[in-house]
VEXPALUM-192381 format. One record per residue (C-alpha): residue number from 0; residue in three letters; chain; x, y, z. Coordinates in Angstrom, 2 decimals, always signed. Example, Ala and Ser with C-alpha at 12.3 -4.5 7.8 and 13.67 -1.06 7.14 Angstrom:
<rs>
r pos:0; code:ALA; unit:A; px:+12.30; py:-4.50; pz:+7.80
r pos:1; code:SER; unit:A; px:+13.67; py:-1.06; pz:+7.14
</rs>
This chain:
<rs>
r pos:0; code:MET; unit:A; px:-49.84; py:+34.72; pz:+72.21
r pos:1; code:ASP; unit:A; px:-46.74; py:+35.85; pz:+70.62
r pos:2; code:SER; unit:A; px:-47.23; py:+37.47; pz:+67.19
r pos:3; code:THR; unit:A; px:-43.75; py:+36.51; pz:+66.18
r pos:4; code:SER; unit:A; px:-41.13; py:+33.94; pz:+67.30
r pos:5; code:ASP; unit:A; px:-37.88; py:+32.95; pz:+66.09
r pos:6; code:PRO; unit:A; px:-38.09; py:+30.22; pz:+63.59
r pos:7; code:ARG; unit:A; px:-37.14; py:+26.71; pz:+64.79
r pos:8; code:SER; unit:A; px:-34.26; py:+25.11; pz:+62.74
r pos:9; code:VAL; unit:A; px:-35.16; py:+21.77; pz:+61.11
r pos:10; code:ALA; unit:A; px:-33.08; py:+19.07; pz:+59.48
r pos:11; code:VAL; unit:A; px:-34.72; py:+16.71; pz:+57.01
r pos:12; code:PHE; unit:A; px:-33.46; py:+13.06; pz:+56.24
r pos:13; code:GLY; unit:A; px:-36.04; py:+11.72; pz:+53.82
r pos:14; code:SER; unit:A; px:-37.81; py:+12.71; pz:+50.70
r pos:15; code:CYS; unit:A; px:-40.16; py:+15.06; pz:+49.04
r pos:16; code:ILE; unit:A; px:-42.96; py:+14.00; pz:+51.42
r pos:17; code:THR; unit:A; px:-41.21; py:+15.91; pz:+54.07
r pos:18; code:ARG; unit:A; px:-38.82; py:+18.31; pz:+52.37
r pos:19; code:ASP; unit:A; px:-41.65; py:+19.79; pz:+50.35
r pos:20; code:ASN; unit:A; px:-43.49; py:+20.90; pz:+53.38
r pos:21; code:PHE; unit:A; px:-40.44; py:+23.43; pz:+53.69
r pos:22; code:ASN; unit:A; px:-40.99; py:+24.90; pz:+50.13
r pos:23; code:THR; unit:A; px:-43.30; py:+27.94; pz:+49.69
r pos:24; code:ARG; unit:A; px:-45.11; py:+26.25; pz:+46.65
r pos:25; code:PHE; unit:A; px:-46.62; py:+23.85; pz:+49.10
r pos:26; code:ASN; unit:A; px:-46.55; py:+25.93; pz:+52.50
r pos:27; code:PRO; unit:A; px:-46.40; py:+29.60; pz:+51.61
r pos:28; code:THR; unit:A; px:-46.10; py:+30.47; pz:+55.29
r pos:29; code:TYR; unit:A; px:-43.69; py:+27.94; pz:+56.81
r pos:30; code:LYS; unit:A; px:-40.71; py:+30.47; pz:+57.19
r pos:31; code:ALA; unit:A; px:-42.47; py:+32.36; pz:+59.74
r pos:32; code:SER; unit:A; px:-42.08; py:+29.13; pz:+62.01
r pos:33; code:TYR; unit:A; px:-38.98; py:+27.16; pz:+60.45
r pos:34; code:ARG; unit:A; px:-35.78; py:+27.28; pz:+58.52
r pos:35; code:CYS; unit:A; px:-34.46; py:+24.29; pz:+57.13
r pos:36; code:ASP; unit:A; px:-30.93; py:+24.09; pz:+57.66
r pos:37; code:LEU; unit:A; px:-29.91; py:+20.72; pz:+56.54
r pos:38; code:MET; unit:A; px:-31.30; py:+18.14; pz:+54.04
r pos:39; code:GLN; unit:A; px:-30.69; py:+14.55; pz:+52.82
r pos:40; code:ASN; unit:A; px:-32.59; py:+13.38; pz:+49.81
r pos:41; code:GLN; unit:A; px:-33.98; py:+9.87; pz:+49.11
r pos:42; code:MET; unit:A; px:-31.10; py:+8.13; pz:+50.91
r pos:43; code:SER; unit:A; px:-31.26; py:+4.72; pz:+52.75
r pos:44; code:VAL; unit:A; px:-30.58; py:+4.63; pz:+56.27
r pos:45; code:ILE; unit:A; px:-28.24; py:+1.66; pz:+55.49
r pos:46; code:SER; unit:A; px:-26.32; py:+3.83; pz:+53.05
r pos:47; code:LEU; unit:A; px:-26.28; py:+6.60; pz:+55.61
r pos:48; code:VAL; unit:A; px:-24.10; py:+4.62; pz:+58.48
r pos:49; code:SER; unit:A; px:-21.93; py:+2.77; pz:+55.81
r pos:50; code:ASP; unit:A; px:-18.42; py:+3.83; pz:+54.84
r pos:51; code:PRO; unit:A; px:-18.21; py:+6.88; pz:+52.26
r pos:52; code:VAL; unit:A; px:-17.73; py:+5.95; pz:+48.65
r pos:53; code:THR; unit:A; px:-14.65; py:+7.99; pz:+47.87
r pos:54; code:GLU; unit:A; px:-13.94; py:+6.73; pz:+44.36
r pos:55; code:ALA; unit:A; px:-14.05; py:+9.38; pz:+41.52
r pos:56; code:TRP; unit:A; px:-17.36; py:+9.44; pz:+39.53
r pos:57; code:GLU; unit:A; px:-19.00; py:+11.20; pz:+36.70
r pos:58; code:PRO; unit:A; px:-22.62; py:+11.46; pz:+35.64
r pos:59; code:THR; unit:A; px:-23.62; py:+9.60; pz:+32.50
r pos:60; code:LYS; unit:A; px:-26.51; py:+11.76; pz:+31.72
r pos:61; code:ALA; unit:A; px:-27.26; py:+15.55; pz:+32.15
r pos:62; code:MET; unit:A; px:-27.83; py:+16.50; pz:+35.75
r pos:63; code:SER; unit:A; px:-28.89; py:+19.59; pz:+37.56
r pos:64; code:ASP; unit:A; px:-26.84; py:+21.02; pz:+40.29
r pos:65; code:TYR; unit:A; px:-29.44; py:+19.61; pz:+42.68
r pos:66; code:ASP; unit:A; px:-29.09; py:+16.18; pz:+41.42
r pos:67; code:LEU; unit:A; px:-25.13; py:+16.55; pz:+41.50
r pos:68; code:TRP; unit:A; px:-25.66; py:+17.36; pz:+45.22
r pos:69; code:ASN; unit:A; px:-27.83; py:+14.31; pz:+45.56
r pos:70; code:VAL; unit:A; px:-25.27; py:+12.08; pz:+44.39
r pos:71; code:ARG; unit:A; px:-22.45; py:+13.78; pz:+45.98
r pos:72; code:THR; unit:A; px:-24.01; py:+13.35; pz:+49.60
r pos:73; code:GLU; unit:A; px:-25.16; py:+9.89; pz:+48.95
r pos:74; code:PHE; unit:A; px:-21.46; py:+8.97; pz:+48.30
r pos:75; code:ASP; unit:A; px:-19.59; py:+10.92; pz:+50.84
r pos:76; code:LYS; unit:A; px:-22.36; py:+10.28; pz:+53.81
r pos:77; code:SER; unit:A; px:-21.86; py:+13.87; pz:+54.95
r pos:78; code:PHE; unit:A; px:-25.36; py:+14.17; pz:+56.62
r pos:79; code:LEU; unit:A; px:-24.22; py:+12.80; pz:+59.77
r pos:80; code:THR; unit:A; px:-21.31; py:+15.56; pz:+60.01
r pos:81; code:GLY; unit:A; px:-23.58; py:+18.07; pz:+58.93
r pos:82; code:LEU; unit:A; px:-26.12; py:+17.25; pz:+61.76
r pos:83; code:VAL; unit:A; px:-23.61; py:+17.79; pz:+64.44
r pos:84; code:GLU; unit:A; px:-22.35; py:+21.06; pz:+62.85
r pos:85; code:THR; unit:A; px:-26.06; py:+22.54; pz:+62.37
r pos:86; code:ARG; unit:A; px:-27.48; py:+21.10; pz:+65.69
r pos:87; code:PRO; unit:A; px:-31.05; py:+21.58; pz:+64.62
r pos:88; code:ASP; unit:A; px:-34.08; py:+22.05; pz:+66.82
r pos:89; code:TYR; unit:A; px:-35.94; py:+19.29; pz:+65.20
r pos:90; code:LEU; unit:A; px:-34.74; py:+16.22; pz:+63.10
r pos:91; code:LEU; unit:A; px:-37.58; py:+15.09; pz:+60.64
r pos:92; code:LEU; unit:A; px:-37.10; py:+11.53; pz:+59.31
r pos:93; code:ASP; unit:A; px:-39.04; py:+9.65; pz:+56.48
r pos:94; code:PHE; unit:A; px:-37.77; py:+6.31; pz:+55.09
r pos:95; code:PHE; unit:A; px:-38.83; py:+6.69; pz:+51.24
r pos:96; code:GLY; unit:A; px:-35.23; py:+5.73; pz:+50.28
r pos:97; code:ASP; unit:A; px:-35.57; py:+2.18; pz:+51.91
r pos:98; code:ALA; unit:A; px:-39.22; py:+1.60; pz:+51.22
r pos:99; code:HIS; unit:A; px:-39.07; py:+2.58; pz:+47.53
r pos:100; code:PHE; unit:A; px:-35.44; py:+1.93; pz:+46.31
r pos:101; code:GLY; unit:A; px:-33.58; py:-0.36; pz:+48.60
r pos:102; code:VAL; unit:A; px:-29.69; py:-0.62; pz:+48.39
r pos:103; code:VAL; unit:A; px:-26.83; py:-2.15; pz:+46.57
r pos:104; code:ARG; unit:A; px:-24.12; py:-3.71; pz:+48.42
r pos:105; code:LEU; unit:A; px:-20.47; py:-3.24; pz:+47.10
r pos:106; code:ASP; unit:A; px:-18.20; py:-6.35; pz:+47.14
r pos:107; code:ASP; unit:A; px:-16.00; py:-4.58; pz:+49.99
r pos:108; code:GLY; unit:A; px:-19.30; py:-4.25; pz:+52.36
r pos:109; code:ARG; unit:A; px:-20.23; py:-0.78; pz:+51.65
r pos:110; code:PHE; unit:A; px:-23.66; py:+0.51; pz:+50.55
r pos:111; code:LEU; unit:A; px:-25.22; py:+2.82; pz:+48.49
r pos:112; code:THR; unit:A; px:-29.06; py:+3.65; pz:+47.73
r pos:113; code:ASP; unit:A; px:-30.19; py:+1.96; pz:+44.65
r pos:114; code:ASN; unit:A; px:-31.57; py:+5.41; pz:+43.36
r pos:115; code:ARG; unit:A; px:-32.80; py:+4.61; pz:+39.80
r pos:116; code:TRP; unit:A; px:-32.91; py:+8.48; pz:+39.14
r pos:117; code:LYS; unit:A; px:-29.62; py:+9.66; pz:+40.24
r pos:118; code:VAL; unit:A; px:-27.11; py:+7.10; pz:+41.49
r pos:119; code:ARG; unit:A; px:-27.46; py:+4.71; pz:+38.64
r pos:120; code:HIS; unit:A; px:-26.62; py:+7.28; pz:+36.29
r pos:121; code:THR; unit:A; px:-23.05; py:+7.63; pz:+37.29
r pos:122; code:ASP; unit:A; px:-20.22; py:+6.04; pz:+35.45
r pos:123; code:LEU; unit:A; px:-19.02; py:+4.25; pz:+38.95
r pos:124; code:TYR; unit:A; px:-22.21; py:+2.59; pz:+39.43
r pos:125; code:GLN; unit:A; px:-22.59; py:+1.29; pz:+35.72
r pos:126; code:ARG; unit:A; px:-18.78; py:-0.08; pz:+36.04
r pos:127; code:LEU; unit:A; px:-19.29; py:-1.67; pz:+39.30
r pos:128; code:ARG; unit:A; px:-22.41; py:-3.31; pz:+38.01
r pos:129; code:GLU; unit:A; px:-20.73; py:-4.61; pz:+34.86
r pos:130; code:GLU; unit:A; px:-17.84; py:-6.00; pz:+36.90
r pos:131; code:GLY; unit:A; px:-20.30; py:-7.84; pz:+38.99
r pos:132; code:ARG; unit:A; px:-19.36; py:-5.88; pz:+42.09
r pos:133; code:LEU; unit:A; px:-22.91; py:-4.83; pz:+43.17
r pos:134; code:THR; unit:A; px:-25.57; py:-6.94; pz:+44.92
r pos:135; code:PRO; unit:A; px:-29.08; py:-5.46; pz:+44.93
r pos:136; code:LEU; unit:A; px:-31.16; py:-5.77; pz:+48.17
r pos:137; code:ARG; unit:A; px:-34.78; py:-4.67; pz:+48.44
r pos:138; code:GLY; unit:A; px:-37.30; py:-4.71; pz:+51.08
r pos:139; code:VAL; unit:A; px:-40.14; py:-6.01; pz:+48.64
r pos:140; code:ASP; unit:A; px:-37.99; py:-9.02; pz:+47.71
r pos:141; code:ASP; unit:A; px:-37.05; py:-10.20; pz:+51.28
r pos:142; code:PRO; unit:A; px:-38.75; py:-8.03; pz:+53.91
r pos:143; code:ASP; unit:A; px:-37.43; py:-9.86; pz:+56.97
r pos:144; code:ALA; unit:A; px:-33.87; py:-9.95; pz:+55.76
r pos:145; code:TYR; unit:A; px:-34.03; py:-6.33; pz:+54.66
r pos:146; code:PHE; unit:A; px:-35.64; py:-5.25; pz:+57.77
r pos:147; code:ALA; unit:A; px:-32.91; py:-6.89; pz:+59.93
r pos:148; code:LEU; unit:A; px:-30.34; py:-5.14; pz:+58.04
r pos:149; code:TRP; unit:A; px:-32.10; py:-1.81; pz:+58.23
r pos:150; code:THR; unit:A; px:-32.64; py:-2.01; pz:+62.14
r pos:151; code:GLU; unit:A; px:-29.09; py:-2.60; pz:+62.52
r pos:152; code:ALA; unit:A; px:-28.27; py:+0.37; pz:+60.71
r pos:153; code:LEU; unit:A; px:-31.06; py:+2.58; pz:+62.22
r pos:154; code:ASP; unit:A; px:-29.95; py:+1.38; pz:+65.71
r pos:155; code:THR; unit:A; px:-26.45; py:+3.05; pz:+64.96
r pos:156; code:PHE; unit:A; px:-28.04; py:+6.10; pz:+63.52
r pos:157; code:ALA; unit:A; px:-30.18; py:+6.60; pz:+66.58
r pos:158; code:ALA; unit:A; px:-27.33; py:+6.16; pz:+68.93
r pos:159; code:GLN; unit:A; px:-25.11; py:+8.81; pz:+67.15
r pos:160; code:VAL; unit:A; px:-28.14; py:+11.34; pz:+67.31
r pos:161; code:ARG; unit:A; px:-28.62; py:+10.55; pz:+71.14
r pos:162; code:SER; unit:A; px:-24.88; py:+11.00; pz:+71.92
r pos:163; code:THR; unit:A; px:-24.09; py:+14.00; pz:+69.81
r pos:164; code:LEU; unit:A; px:-27.48; py:+15.59; pz:+69.59
r pos:165; code:PRO; unit:A; px:-29.03; py:+15.13; pz:+73.17
r pos:166; code:GLU; unit:A; px:-31.36; py:+18.35; pz:+72.61
r pos:167; code:THR; unit:A; px:-32.61; py:+17.79; pz:+69.11
r pos:168; code:ARG; unit:A; px:-36.18; py:+16.48; pz:+68.95
r pos:169; code:VAL; unit:A; px:-36.65; py:+13.65; pz:+66.36
r pos:170; code:VAL; unit:A; px:-39.95; py:+13.46; pz:+64.43
r pos:171; code:VAL; unit:A; px:-40.74; py:+10.40; pz:+62.33
r pos:172; code:HIS; unit:A; px:-42.93; py:+11.27; pz:+59.43
r pos:173; code:HIS; unit:A; px:-45.01; py:+8.16; pz:+58.65
r pos:174; code:GLY; unit:A; px:-44.89; py:+7.72; pz:+54.92
r pos:175; code:HIS; unit:A; px:-46.86; py:+5.64; pz:+52.36
r pos:176; code:HIS; unit:A; px:-47.28; py:+5.12; pz:+48.52
r pos:177; code:THR; unit:A; px:-50.50; py:+5.89; pz:+47.24
r pos:178; code:ASP; unit:A; px:-52.11; py:+4.30; pz:+44.24
r pos:179; code:GLN; unit:A; px:-55.11; py:+6.61; pz:+44.00
r pos:180; code:LEU; unit:A; px:-55.00; py:+9.36; pz:+41.31
r pos:181; code:THR; unit:A; px:-58.02; py:+11.92; pz:+40.95
r pos:182; code:VAL; unit:A; px:-58.96; py:+12.76; pz:+37.35
r pos:183; code:PRO; unit:A; px:-61.32; py:+15.53; pz:+36.32
r pos:184; code:ASP; unit:A; px:-63.75; py:+13.16; pz:+34.55
r pos:185; code:ARG; unit:A; px:-64.06; py:+10.44; pz:+37.46
r pos:186; code:PRO; unit:A; px:-66.01; py:+11.05; pz:+40.50
r pos:187; code:ARG; unit:A; px:-63.70; py:+8.53; pz:+42.32
r pos:188; code:PRO; unit:A; px:-60.05; py:+8.23; pz:+42.29
r pos:189; code:VAL; unit:A; px:-58.64; py:+5.54; pz:+39.87
r pos:190; code:SER; unit:A; px:-55.56; py:+3.34; pz:+40.19
r pos:191; code:LEU; unit:A; px:-52.29; py:+5.41; pz:+39.43
r pos:192; code:ARG; unit:A; px:-50.59; py:+2.09; pz:+38.32
r pos:193; code:LYS; unit:A; px:-53.11; py:+1.58; pz:+35.56
r pos:194; code:HIS; unit:A; px:-53.76; py:+4.96; pz:+34.42
r pos:195; code:ARG; unit:A; px:-50.45; py:+6.65; pz:+34.15
r pos:196; code:ASN; unit:A; px:-46.97; py:+5.78; pz:+33.04
r pos:197; code:ASN; unit:A; px:-45.04; py:+5.27; pz:+36.28
r pos:198; code:VAL; unit:A; px:-42.89; py:+2.54; pz:+37.20
r pos:199; code:ARG; unit:A; px:-45.05; py:-0.39; pz:+38.54
r pos:200; code:ILE; unit:A; px:-44.45; py:-1.28; pz:+42.31
r pos:201; code:ASP; unit:A; px:-45.94; py:-3.40; pz:+44.74
r pos:202; code:VAL; unit:A; px:-47.58; py:-0.71; pz:+46.70
r pos:203; code:GLU; unit:A; px:-48.89; py:-3.00; pz:+49.33
r pos:204; code:ALA; unit:A; px:-45.85; py:-4.71; pz:+50.02
r pos:205; code:ALA; unit:A; px:-43.58; py:-1.35; pz:+50.04
r pos:206; code:ASN; unit:A; px:-46.22; py:+0.15; pz:+52.56
r pos:207; code:ALA; unit:A; px:-45.99; py:-2.89; pz:+54.73
r pos:208; code:LEU; unit:A; px:-42.18; py:-2.45; pz:+54.86
r pos:209; code:TRP; unit:A; px:-42.54; py:+1.16; pz:+55.39
r pos:210; code:ARG; unit:A; px:-44.98; py:+0.96; pz:+58.23
r pos:211; code:ARG; unit:A; px:-42.61; py:-1.60; pz:+60.06
r pos:212; code:MET; unit:A; px:-39.75; py:+0.76; pz:+59.72
r pos:213; code:ASP; unit:A; px:-41.80; py:+3.98; pz:+61.10
r pos:214; code:ARG; unit:A; px:-42.97; py:+1.82; pz:+64.22
r pos:215; code:TYR; unit:A; px:-39.44; py:+0.82; pz:+64.80
r pos:216; code:ALA; unit:A; px:-37.79; py:+4.19; pz:+64.51
r pos:217; code:VAL; unit:A; px:-40.49; py:+5.99; pz:+66.78
r pos:218; code:ASP; unit:A; px:-39.29; py:+3.38; pz:+69.53
r pos:219; code:ALA; unit:A; px:-35.52; py:+3.61; pz:+68.71
r pos:220; code:PHE; unit:A; px:-35.29; py:+7.25; pz:+68.75
r pos:221; code:GLY; unit:A; px:-38.04; py:+7.88; pz:+71.44
r pos:222; code:ALA; unit:A; px:-39.53; py:+9.97; pz:+68.58
r pos:223; code:ALA; unit:A; px:-42.72; py:+12.11; pz:+68.11
r pos:224; code:SER; unit:A; px:-44.86; py:+11.04; pz:+65.02
r pos:225; code:ILE; unit:A; px:-46.69; py:+12.68; pz:+62.13
r pos:226; code:ASP; unit:A; px:-48.69; py:+10.06; pz:+60.64
r pos:227; code:LEU; unit:A; px:-51.59; py:+10.73; pz:+58.05
r pos:228; code:THR; unit:A; px:-51.57; py:+7.54; pz:+56.63
r pos:229; code:GLY; unit:A; px:-54.92; py:+6.59; pz:+57.83
r pos:230; code:GLU; unit:A; px:-56.50; py:+9.07; pz:+55.57
r pos:231; code:SER; unit:A; px:-56.72; py:+9.35; pz:+51.77
r pos:232; code:PHE; unit:A; px:-54.50; py:+11.85; pz:+50.14
r pos:233; code:PRO; unit:A; px:-54.54; py:+10.78; pz:+46.26
r pos:234; code:THR; unit:A; px:-52.01; py:+12.09; pz:+43.63
r pos:235; code:TYR; unit:A; px:-53.04; py:+14.20; pz:+40.89
r pos:236; code:ASP; unit:A; px:-51.87; py:+15.55; pz:+37.38
r pos:237; code:GLU; unit:A; px:-51.44; py:+19.16; pz:+38.53
r pos:238; code:HIS; unit:A; px:-48.88; py:+18.19; pz:+41.40
r pos:239; code:PRO; unit:A; px:-45.83; py:+20.63; pz:+41.02
r pos:240; code:TRP; unit:A; px:-43.69; py:+17.31; pz:+40.43
r pos:241; code:GLY; unit:A; px:-46.43; py:+15.47; pz:+38.61
r pos:242; code:PRO; unit:A; px:-48.46; py:+12.43; pz:+39.54
r pos:243; code:PHE; unit:A; px:-46.45; py:+9.93; pz:+41.63
r pos:244; code:TYR; unit:A; px:-46.77; py:+7.54; pz:+44.43
r pos:245; code:VAL; unit:A; px:-45.58; py:+10.13; pz:+46.99
r pos:246; code:HIS; unit:A; px:-46.81; py:+13.30; pz:+45.40
r pos:247; code:TYR; unit:A; px:-50.01; py:+13.90; pz:+47.42
r pos:248; code:ARG; unit:A; px:-52.87; py:+16.44; pz:+47.17
r pos:249; code:MET; unit:A; px:-52.00; py:+19.68; pz:+48.32
r pos:250; code:ASP; unit:A; px:-53.73; py:+19.61; pz:+51.52
r pos:251; code:TYR; unit:A; px:-51.47; py:+16.98; pz:+52.80
r pos:252; code:TYR; unit:A; px:-48.60; py:+19.32; pz:+53.11
r pos:253; code:HIS; unit:A; px:-50.78; py:+21.60; pz:+55.04
r pos:254; code:ARG; unit:A; px:-52.03; py:+19.08; pz:+57.32
r pos:255; code:PHE; unit:A; px:-48.21; py:+18.17; pz:+57.97
r pos:256; code:LEU; unit:A; px:-47.40; py:+21.74; pz:+58.81
r pos:257; code:ALA; unit:A; px:-50.23; py:+21.84; pz:+61.28
r pos:258; code:GLU; unit:A; px:-49.05; py:+18.66; pz:+62.91
r pos:259; code:LEU; unit:A; px:-45.50; py:+19.87; pz:+63.29
r pos:260; code:HIS; unit:A; px:-46.79; py:+23.06; pz:+64.98
r pos:261; code:LYS; unit:A; px:-48.69; py:+20.95; pz:+67.49
r pos:262; code:ILE; unit:A; px:-45.57; py:+19.02; pz:+68.37
r pos:263; code:VAL; unit:A; px:-43.64; py:+22.13; pz:+68.76
r pos:264; code:LEU; unit:A; px:-46.38; py:+23.62; pz:+70.84
r pos:265; code:ALA; unit:A; px:-46.53; py:+20.60; pz:+73.02
r pos:266; code:ASP; unit:A; px:-42.83; py:+20.90; pz:+73.56
r pos:267; code:GLY; unit:A; px:-43.45; py:+24.23; pz:+75.33
r pos:268; code:ALA; unit:A; px:-43.19; py:+26.67; pz:+72.42
r pos:269; code:GLU; unit:A; px:-45.67; py:+29.80; pz:+72.69
r pos:270; code:PRO; unit:A; px:-48.02; py:+29.70; pz:+69.86
r pos:271; code:THR; unit:A; px:-47.87; py:+32.46; pz:+67.31
r pos:272; code:ARG; unit:A; px:-50.79; py:+33.81; pz:+65.30
r pos:273; code:GLN; unit:A; px:-49.32; py:+32.12; pz:+62.12
r pos:274; code:MET; unit:A; px:-49.21; py:+28.74; pz:+63.66
r pos:275; code:VAL; unit:A; px:-52.92; py:+29.18; pz:+64.96
r pos:276; code:ALA; unit:A; px:-53.84; py:+30.19; pz:+61.51
r pos:277; code:ASP; unit:A; px:-52.07; py:+27.32; pz:+59.71
r pos:278; code:ILE; unit:A; px:-53.84; py:+24.66; pz:+62.10
r pos:279; code:GLU; unit:A; px:-57.11; py:+26.36; pz:+61.69
r pos:280; code:ARG; unit:A; px:-56.72; py:+26.11; pz:+58.01
r pos:281; code:ALA; unit:A; px:-55.65; py:+22.71; pz:+57.94
r pos:282; code:ALA; unit:A; px:-58.41; py:+21.38; pz:+60.10
r pos:283; code:GLY; unit:A; px:-61.13; py:+22.58; pz:+57.78
r pos:284; code:GLU; unit:A; px:-59.33; py:+22.07; pz:+54.41
r pos:285; code:THR; unit:A; px:-59.27; py:+18.17; pz:+54.18
r pos:286; code:PRO; unit:A; px:-62.96; py:+17.70; pz:+55.42
r pos:287; code:ALA; unit:A; px:-64.12; py:+20.22; pz:+52.81
r pos:288; code:LEU; unit:A; px:-62.35; py:+18.63; pz:+50.01
r pos:289; code:ALA; unit:A; px:-63.76; py:+15.21; pz:+51.22
r pos:290; code:LEU; unit:A; px:-67.24; py:+16.51; pz:+51.27
r pos:291; code:ALA; unit:A; px:-66.63; py:+17.92; pz:+47.89
r pos:292; code:ALA; unit:A; px:-65.67; py:+14.77; pz:+46.43
r pos:293; code:ARG; unit:A; px:-68.54; py:+13.03; pz:+48.11
r pos:294; code:GLU; unit:A; px:-71.09; py:+15.48; pz:+46.51
r pos:295; code:ALA; unit:A; px:-69.38; py:+14.93; pz:+43.24
r pos:296; code:GLU; unit:A; px:-69.75; py:+11.40; pz:+43.49
r pos:297; code:LEU; unit:A; px:-73.46; py:+11.59; pz:+44.47
r pos:298; code:ALA; unit:A; px:-73.92; py:+14.04; pz:+41.40
r pos:299; code:ALA; unit:A; px:-72.46; py:+11.40; pz:+39.21
r pos:300; code:VAL; unit:A; px:-74.90; py:+8.83; pz:+40.64
r pos:301; code:LYS; unit:A; px:-77.74; py:+11.09; pz:+40.19
r pos:302; code:ALA; unit:A; px:-76.71; py:+11.90; pz:+36.57
r pos:303; code:ARG; unit:A; px:-76.55; py:+8.01; pz:+35.71
r pos:304; code:LEU; unit:A; px:-79.94; py:+7.51; pz:+37.37
r pos:305; code:ALA; unit:A; px:-81.37; py:+10.26; pz:+35.41
r pos:306; code:ALA; unit:A; px:-79.76; py:+8.76; pz:+32.12
r pos:307; code:ARG; unit:A; px:-81.12; py:+5.33; pz:+32.96
r pos:308; code:LYS; unit:A; px:-84.63; py:+6.77; pz:+33.72
r pos:309; code:GLU; unit:A; px:-84.68; py:+8.68; pz:+30.20
r pos:310; code:GLU; unit:A; px:-83.56; py:+5.39; pz:+28.49
r pos:311; code:VAL; unit:A; px:-86.52; py:+3.34; pz:+30.26
r pos:312; code:ALA; unit:A; px:-88.96; py:+6.01; pz:+29.14
r pos:313; code:ARG; unit:A; px:-87.54; py:+6.08; pz:+25.58
r pos:314; code:LEU; unit:A; px:-87.98; py:+2.15; pz:+25.52
r pos:315; code:ARG; unit:A; px:-91.53; py:+2.44; pz:+27.02
r pos:316; code:ALA; unit:A; px:-92.58; py:+5.06; pz:+24.32
r pos:317; code:ARG; unit:A; px:-91.22; py:+2.76; pz:+21.66
r pos:318; code:VAL; unit:A; px:-93.13; py:-0.39; pz:+22.79
r pos:319; code:GLU; unit:A; px:-96.34; py:+1.73; pz:+23.11
r pos:320; code:ARG; unit:A; px:-95.89; py:+3.04; pz:+19.46
r pos:321; code:LEU; unit:A; px:-95.37; py:-0.72; pz:+18.33
r pos:322; code:GLU; unit:A; px:-98.46; py:-1.75; pz:+20.23
r pos:323; code:GLN; unit:A; px:-100.53; py:+0.94; pz:+18.05
r pos:324; code:THR; unit:A; px:-99.39; py:-0.52; pz:+14.57
r pos:325; code:PRO; unit:A; px:-102.13; py:-2.56; pz:+12.72
r pos:326; code:VAL; unit:A; px:-99.87; py:-5.67; pz:+12.84
r pos:327; code:ARG; unit:A; px:-99.40; py:-5.36; pz:+16.53
r pos:328; code:ARG; unit:A; px:-102.97; py:-5.04; pz:+17.18
r pos:329; code:VAL; unit:A; px:-103.88; py:-8.24; pz:+15.13
r pos:330; code:VAL; unit:A; px:-100.99; py:-10.23; pz:+16.90
r pos:331; code:SER; unit:A; px:-102.31; py:-8.93; pz:+20.42
r pos:332; code:ARG; unit:A; px:-105.73; py:-10.12; pz:+19.33
r pos:333; code:LEU; unit:A; px:-104.70; py:-13.54; pz:+18.26
r pos:334; code:ARG; unit:A; px:-102.78; py:-13.82; pz:+21.49
r pos:335; code:ARG; unit:A; px:-105.87; py:-12.86; pz:+23.59
r pos:336; code:ASP; unit:A; px:-107.96; py:-15.33; pz:+21.42
r pos:337; code:ARG; unit:A; px:-105.59; py:-18.06; pz:+21.98
r pos:338; code:ALA; unit:A; px:-105.31; py:-17.39; pz:+25.65
r pos:339; code:SER; unit:A; px:-109.25; py:-17.69; pz:+25.99
</rs>
């Protein structure tokens, strides 16, 4: 087993569920194994393969440099060019942009991701909308029509990757929106939609479309998969970005890194001590948290049962005191005489 190895280069087309894994706040050791050379955030595949939007634009609210970069790369569609230039070892995909936002079609046939946090806050978007030149398209409104448009775009994307990057390994990161929120005073997760002030979405419909896209992309790219959607990873208030549908419990990111290690090792890489340590840590962490949650739930049930028993005991004592009062003794005697 090698103690060191050159980090594999990765490119990310997706969202925080993938890019946060290459952030030391979530995975402190990732740099020992990977370097993230290219990223595209929250973009629809339909927008990616569309012609660039070259018109001048300005933000209509204060934006960070990161926000401005998001909008600029959304408009200029530069990710595909960047892929060819960087030639990453691994291309990691998730389809949050399509599952969560959808797109708008310009009147000339070009597309933009309908990103309510960034793209909508540009003067160009607002002017085109006011002029009636934008048509919104969302998968939750018409899943079949959206999926047909998306698969056409995905096929174009896959063909370009196959022709220009034959040695790049594609990994589809299966995503999902969670509606579970853990709170300190509850033994079980509660509904995020009901307990926090997030935009309300149809979680079930969005996840159904997301699953459909993931399955198609795996086949289209001949891709490997990282799929943790069969397990429960709630969101929580202390997440670095706050509680949200795709801000998972911290062990999710450790599990992702371990699953990526397994793919890299299966591709023939020599294991490093850090990879083995990451895999071992992830293997024990989620079961331990699940056990702790079950124990907390059991403790809450026991506490409720104990409280119920105390209430019953208090009621019985009260009845016994009433039975000892003179009036109660007379009434009891009358009832016995009447019964006899």
